[in-house]
Each structure stands twice: as structure tokens, then as C-alpha cells.
N, C-alpha and C positions, 0 to 999 in steps of 0.2 A: 530219380534213383533205382535203381531196380531192386522189386525184393527179393524175396528167398528165393521163393518159389524160380524167379526168372535168373538167377546166378545158378540154384541147380540144374536147370534146365541148360544153361551157358556151358555148364561144366562139363552136364553128360555127351553135350555134343561133340565140344573137342577132343574127349577122351577117347572117344569113337571114331573123331575127323585123322589124331595123330596116329589107330590104329591102321584106318584104313590106306594113311599115303605111307605108313611105312609097308603095310601089304606088298601095296602097288611096286617099291624101290624094292623089294626081293625079286620081284617079280623081271621086274625092271635091270636088275644085280649092281645095284648101288652095292658100293661099298658100306661095309657097318650097318645095311639098313637088316641086317638079322637081330645083328645087337638091339639096336633102336626100338626092331618091333616086343622084341623079349621084356625090355623097360614098358615102352606105352602097356603093353597088354596085361603086366603085372600092374600098371596106376592104375588100370580099368578094373581089375578086380578087385587090388584094394578100398580102390570109390566104390564098387560093390558090393563089399563086405561092410565096411566101415560105414560107410555114408560120409567120407571126409580124404 
């Protein structure tokens, strides 16, 4: 069972990776990538502000 710090760290990496993949898809002109990038950036900023 993961301790709280491990769960938080995993969440940060997931949020970071989602943004990274979305940026790559925008560069490769995949359909819907710009909207996904906005959503993932918003989720990452919300997590940074609230920690949830």
C-alpha cells in the first residue's frame, strides 16, 4: 500500500505526462489535441493551487 507522499508524487507525474503528451499531439496536429491540452493544463494548475 502506497503512503500519501507516494500517491501525491504519482499524481504529479501523471499530470505532467498528460500535458507533455497533449503538447506533442498539438505539434503533430492530432484532432482535438488543443482542447485536451487546455483541459490537462487546467487540471495541473488546479492541483498546484489546491493540492487535490
